[in-house]
N, C-alpha and C positions, 0 to 999 in steps of 0.2 A: 131507567133503573134496570128494567128487564133486559134491554140490549147489553148493558154493562155486564150483567151476570152471565149472559150467553157468551160474550167475548172472553171473559175470564175463564169460563168452562172450556172453550175451544183452545185457548192458550194452554191450559193445564193438560188437555188431552194431547196436544201437539208436543209439549215438553215431555210428557210421559212416553210417547212413542219414540221421541228422539233419544231419550235415556235408555229405552229398551233396545233400540237398534244399536246404540253405542255400546251397551253392555254385551249384546250378542257378538258385536264385532271384536270387542276386547277379549272375549272368551272363545273365539273361533277355534283355536288349535291349542291343545295342551301339550306341553313338553316336559318330560320328567327325568330325573336322575334317580337311580335305585339305592337301596340300602344293601350293601354287599360286605362280605367277609373275605379277607385276603390273607396271604401268608407272607411273612417277611422274606424278601429276596425272590419271590415268585411273581412272574408276569401273568397278567390276566386282562381281559377286556371288560369294560364297563359300558353297558348299553345306554344310550340316550334314546328314550322312547317318545313317540309322537302320536297324536290323535290323527283322525282321517284327514288327509291332504287332498283328497279327490276333488277336482274342480276348483281348488283354491289358487291355482296359478303360481305355486311356490317353485321358483326356479333357482333360488339361492337362499342361503342363511348364513348368519354369523353369530358367534357367541363367545363369551369368556366364562370359564369355570375356575373358581379358586379352591384351594385345598391346603391342608397342612402337610408340607413336604417332609416333616419328620415321621409321618405315618405312611404317606403314599406319594409317589411321584407319577405324574402323567406326562408322557413324552411325545405322544402322537395320536393318530387316529387310524381306524380301519374302516373302509367303506364296503368291502366285499360282503355280499349277502344282505345289504341294507337298502333302505330307500334312496340312499345317496350314491348307489353304485353307478348310476348313469350320468352323474355329474362329472365335471373335470376334477383332476386331482386337487384336494383341498390344500389351501395355504395354511400352514400351522406355525404359530409362534409360541414356543415353550421356553423361551430364554430367561424368563423371570421366574425365580423360585416361587412355588405355590400358586402358579397361574398358567393357564393355557388359553390361547385365543385361536379360533378356527374360523376360516372363511371358505365357503364352498359355493360354486355356481355352475350352471349348465345352460343348455338351450331348450330342454324339454321339462315341462312341469312334473313334479313328483306326484304320486297318487298312492292312496291306500294308507294304512296305519301300521305301526310296528316300530322296529328299530330304525331310527334316523341315521345313526352313526355310532361307532364304538370308540371309546377312549382307550388308549393303550396305557395300562397302569402297572406299577410294580410296588408291592408292599415294601415300605422302608423301615418301619419300626413299630413296636407294639403300641397300641392306643387306638383312638377313634378320631377320624377327621371328617368334618363336614365337607360335602361336595356341593358347592354353591354357585348358581348362575349369577354372575354380577351383571350380565347383559345377555339378551337373546333377541334376534329378530329375523323374520323371513323377509326376503326382498328388501324393500325400503321401509318395512314396517307393516305391510299388509300381505297375508292375513295376520291379524294380531295373535300374539302367543302369550299364554299364561304358563309360568314355569313352576315346577315342584323340585325342591332340592333333595339331595340324598346324603348318604354318609358311607364312609369306608372304614372298616374296623379290622385291625390286626390283633387277634386275641392273644392272651398269654400263651395258650397252647392251640395251635391250628391242627384241626383234623380234616384231611383233604380227601374228597372223592376223586378218583383218577379220571383222566380223559383218554379213552381208547377208541380205536377203529377196528371193527371186525368185518370180515367178509364171509362169515358162515352163512349158509342159506336160511331161509325162513324155517323156523322150528329148531334151528341149531342153538347151541348153548355157548355162553361166554362167562368169564369172571371179570369183575371190576374191583380193583383194589381200593381200600380205604386206609390211608396212612396217617400217622400221628407224629408230631414233634416229640422231643424228649420228655418223658414222664417220670424219669428216675427221681426217687425221693418224694414224689407227690402223693403217695398213698392211694393210687388208683386201684380200686378193687372191683369196680363195676362201671358200666356205661349204658346209656339208653339213647335212642335216636328215632327220628322219623324222617324219611326221605320220600320225595315225589319224583315221578318220571312220566314220560309220554307213553301211555299204554297202547297207542296205535303203532308205535315203533318197536318197543321192547317190553319185556315183563321181568321185573326182578322177583325171583322165585324164592330166595332164601339167602343164607350166608354159609361160608366155609371158613373154618378157623385153622385148618391143617397148615402147618408151617408158618403160622402167624403169631403175633404177640399174644393172641387170645387162646392159643391152643391148650393152655393149662387151666382155662376156666371151664365151668359147667357148660353144657350145650346151650347155645343162645336160644331165647324164646323169640320166635318170628311170627308176625301177624301181617298177612297179605290180603285180608278180607276186603279191603277197599281198593277198587281199581285205581291204578296209578300211584299207589302209596305202599310203602313197606315200613314196618316198625320192628325194631330189634332191641332186645334187652339181654345183657350178659353180665355175669358176676362170677367171682372166684374168691378164694381165701388167701391168695398170695398177690401182693401188689405188683402191678405191671412195672417194667423198667425199660429204659432206653427209648429209641425211636425206630420207626419202621412201619411195616404193614400191620395194622390193627386187626383187620379181617378182610375177607373178600366177599362182595356180593356175588351171588350166582344169578344168571339171567338167561333169558331165551329171546331169540330174534322173532319179532312179529312182522316187520316190514322194513324196507330200506328207508333211510333218512337219518335224521339226527334227533336224539332225545337228550335234553338236559336232565341231569340227576341232581336234585337240590335238597339240601338239608332244610327242613322246617323246624327242627329241634335237635339239639345234641347237648348232653352233659355227662361229665364223669361223676361218679358217686352221686351225691345229692346236690351237685353244683360246684363242688370244690375238688380239684383246682379249676379255675375258670377256663373254659375252652370254647372255641367257635368252629363251626363247620364251614369249609370251603367247597363250593359246588364243583361238579365235574360234568362229563357228558359221555354218551356212547354214540359213535357214528357207525351206522350200519350201511355198508357199501357192497360192491360186487368185486370180484377178483380184478386185479389191474387189467385194463384194456390192452389187448395185443393187436398189433397192426396186421393188415390183411396178408395172406400167404399167396405168393405167385406160384402157379402150377406150370403152365406152358403158354405159348403163343403161336399164332400162325399169321403170316409165314414166319418160319423160324429165324432166319437171319439173312435176308437178301442184301446183296451189295448193289444190284441194279434192279430197277423196275421199269417195264416198258411204258413208253408214252402212248396215250390214247387207249390204254387197256385197263378195264376195271379191275381194281385190286381190293380185296377185303382183308383188313387187319382185325384180328380177334385175340382176346385174352381170356385165359381160364385162371380164375383166382377165387379164393374163399376167405371168409372171415372166421377166425378161431371161435368167436362167440356166436356164430351162425347168424349174424345180422346180414341184411341186404346191403351189398356194396353199390356205390355209385361210381360211374366211369366218366371221365372227362378226356376228350380227345383233342390233341393239339397237332398242328402242322407248322413246322418252323416257328414255334412259340405262340401261334395264334389258335385260340380255342375254336374248333370247327364243329364240335358236337358235345352235348352234355352241359353240366353234369346230369346224368340219368342212369338208368339201370341197363342200358344196352352195352354189352361187352364187345361189340364189334363195330367197325367203321369201314364203309365202302366208298371208294372214290376213284376217279379217273384223272390222272395227271396229264396236263397238256403242255407242260413246260418244255423248254428247248433241251436238246441233247446235252448231257453233262451237268444239268442243274442239280445241285445238292439238295436233298430233302431229309427232314427229320420228323418222324411221326412218333408222338409220345402218348401213351395211354396211362392216365393216373387213376388208380382205383382206391377209394377211401371208404372207411366205415362210418357209421352215424356219428361217432364221437370225434371225427376228424383225423384219425390216424390213417396214413396213406402210404402206398408204395407205387412204383411206376415201372414201365418197361419202354425202351426206346428202339426204334428202327432207324438206322442211318443208311442212306443209299443215294445213288444218282439215277437220273432219268436217262433212258436209252431208247432210241427209235426201235419200232418193230421191224425186224429183218424179214426179208421175203421168205427165207426158209423157215421162219417161225410161224408163218401163216398155216393153219391146219389144212390138210387135204380132204378131210371128212368131218361130218358132224359126229360129235362124241359126247357122252355123258359119263363123268367119272364117279367113282364111289366116294361117298362122303368121308371126311376125316376130321377128328377121330370118330371111330365107330366101334362099340357104343360110345355115346357122348353125354356130357353134362358140364356146363349148361348150354354150350353152343357147338356147332359143327360147321365145316366148310365143304362146299361142293363145287367142283369145276366142270366146265363144259366148253367144247370147242366148236367153232363155226368156220367153214371154208369160204363163206360169202356172207354179205350183209343180209339180215333178216329180222323181222319182228320176233321178239322172244317173250314167251310167257312161262313163268316158273312157279309151280304150285306144290303144296304139301297136302297129303290126304291121310286120314286114318285108315285102319284096315277094314273099315266098313264102307270105304269109298266116299266118305264125306270130306269135302274140301275144308281145311281148317286154316290155311294161310296162303296168301298170294304174295310171293316174294318179288315177282316181276310181272307186269301186265302189259304185254304187247309193246315192250320197249325195243326200239330198233337198235341193233348192234351191228358194228362192222365186223369183218372177218377177224378172228383172233381167238385167244383162249381167255376165259373169264372164270371168276370164282364168285360164289355167293354164299352167305352164311344164314343159318337158321338158329334162332336163340331158344327154340323149344316152346314158343308162345303162339297162340292163335291170333287171328286178325284183331281181336278185342284186347290183346295184350295180356291175356291170361295164360299162365304156365300150364302146359299139357302134362298129363301123367306119364309114368314110365310105360313103354310099349314100343311096338314096331310101327313105323310110319312109312309112307310111300312118297317119294318126291318125283315130280314129272316135269320135263322141259319140252316145250314145243317151239321150234325155231323154223319158221316157214312151213315146209311140209315134213320136216324132221320131227319125230316124236319118240321119246324114250323115257323110261322110268326105272327107279331102283329102290330098294328097301334100306331103311336105316333104323337104328335102335336108340331110343332115349332111355337112359338108365339113371334114376335118381337114388 
């Protein structure tokens, strides 16, 4: 009898554990549709939100959502800025009225929580439509998903917060319009509302009625005591009429990014005529990015370059937004250096006489806008009368310079070459060539204004020195930032 009781107890514990695991599995990930307000004829996105997918191995999903097509139509999806952005383009079937089916898959598992995907919707007519998941699953059913349905309402009168983009700096101000559909003959003498916003991106500071439908009302009462929230109440003695801008929110930029601006409450008079608020947003950005500006290059425009003679190509360019540019160097279409911050490229061509060469320098800003410059030339042998008769060190060009300069030197015979840069205290800061054996000829070398550690040097006068065999010479140059 005792053994039987113990067996039953163990079975009960096992069943309880199995049910618990099963329940946890079924409730692994929540998927939800929201309650939203729209405007007839206006397009908007409806987010499908999801719980944490980290470590769940979700590489695909499929679902069907039904709706009342008399109130709203759903024609497609948007993945930009969602957890689905890394998946392949979703397959969408919206051919049946009142239903949309979506299948999306990729090769990497999604992670995190938030917006899984957006439904592209348009208000069709006044009324309320349920937004209902008739099916939803991740992968082949694992992880399990629990769904929450939503609804879409097109009110009798839609009051809409605008969607704007502003590029004013932090601390700058902007206005955000709030518009209404036609209220003629509705007896609207007052309205009151509450709206929320992301206080880390913007701050709604008040309202302006100048030039709006509310200009004949008494000054609105505004309450901004709660961070991320604004309350407005306005009233007058003459009923509003027509459609247009009801009033403007006034705001201030806090940081770059996007803030949704959402109604949590809105009503005309004491609730009549019925009205609903449509949410908007403020996108705080920067001025449109401009591509890099080309200044000059060296050599300026050669048609021939000597075989077996070191040649340095250099570009002077800047970014209008003062960002650091990256340089990519190509020879006949093949990348030979970069991308990196070095604006010069030195090489010695060993090709046969008459070989066509094309050197391209591509300079790009951090956002990918780029420009380029191209040298087209042929290779020619070094003629006897081109061999220098004396050692010589030329003056750098340009001088003063920023960010780089080119220096030439000549050798009448082969010798090991050391080329160094010193500050005016006599401290060596850069070795450009260290005992490299060079044959007779004329060479050029560039300095990018950096020390051996890759750090940019300050403005000032610097000394460059070349030693080729027993020949030793030095000159001054000026770095000007």
